[in-house]
Each structure stands twice: as C-alpha cells, then as structure tokens.
N, C-alpha and C positions, 0 to 999 in steps of 0.2 A: 503494499499499499504506499504509494508515494507521499501523500499528505498524512502526517502522523496524527495531528490533533488540532482541534479548534478549542482553545481554552481561554476563557476571559472574553468571550464573544459579547459584544454590546448590542447586537441585533440591527446593525446599520445597513446590512445587505450589500456592502461594497464588494465582498468576495463573490457573492452570488452573481451580481451584475457583471463582474469582470471575468468570470470563468467562461472561456470560449467553448468548452466541452460539456457544460451543463452538469458538472460533477457535484457542485455544492448547492444545496437547497435550504430554504428556511423551514424549521420545524415550527408549525403553527401552534403547538402546544406550549413550547418553551420560549418561542420567539428568538431562537438562536440558530445560527447556521449549523448545518451538519453535512457530512460527507456521505452522499448517497451512492455514488458510483466510483469508488476509488480506482478500480481497474482501468477507467477511461481517462484518468489524469495524465496530462501530457507534460507535466512538470515545467510549465511555462512561468511559474512564480508570480503570475498576475494577482492571484488572490492574496499571497503574502505581501506583495508590494502595495496593493491598494488598502489593506487592512489598517485603519487608523490607530489600532491599539496593539498591533503585533501579536495577534491571537493565533496565527497559523504557523505551524512548524512543518518543515519538510524533513523527512527522514534522512539520515546521513547516507544510507546505502543507495538511495534514489537521487540524492542531491546532484545537480549538475549546475555549472555556473550560469549566471544570467547572461544572455547574449543581447548586447545592445548594438544596433546598427546606426552609425552616424554617417550621413551623406552630405 
C-alpha cells in the first residue's frame, strides 16, 4: 500500500480533490479522508503536497522522489 496513513485529517478534502486516480474519498460518517483504493495509487505525492496539515504519509518502500518539470 503506497499511502501509509491519513492521521490528523481536518476534513478539508484537499487530498480528495487533488488525487488524479480517485484513491482517496471522504468518509461521510467521520468527515475524514480515507484511502479506499490503495492499489491504484500512482505515488504522485499530490495528496501529500496539498494537505495543509501534513496528515498523509507515504510508505518508505513505495516512496519515490517528487518529479518537478521546469520549462
């Protein structure tokens, strides 16, 4: 599982909106983000980068450096 955990979520939905593969969804009961489809994660780091409180952790065994293209 590439994304290890979402702890300290404040329910802002930034990770949900930034995920291009629809891996993260809001849990309507807890109003917190949850990982529904971890096997579909492309490790793009967008969820981690957009989270305002740093609640998302990427597991070390799946961690790849962030690629930024400057043109």
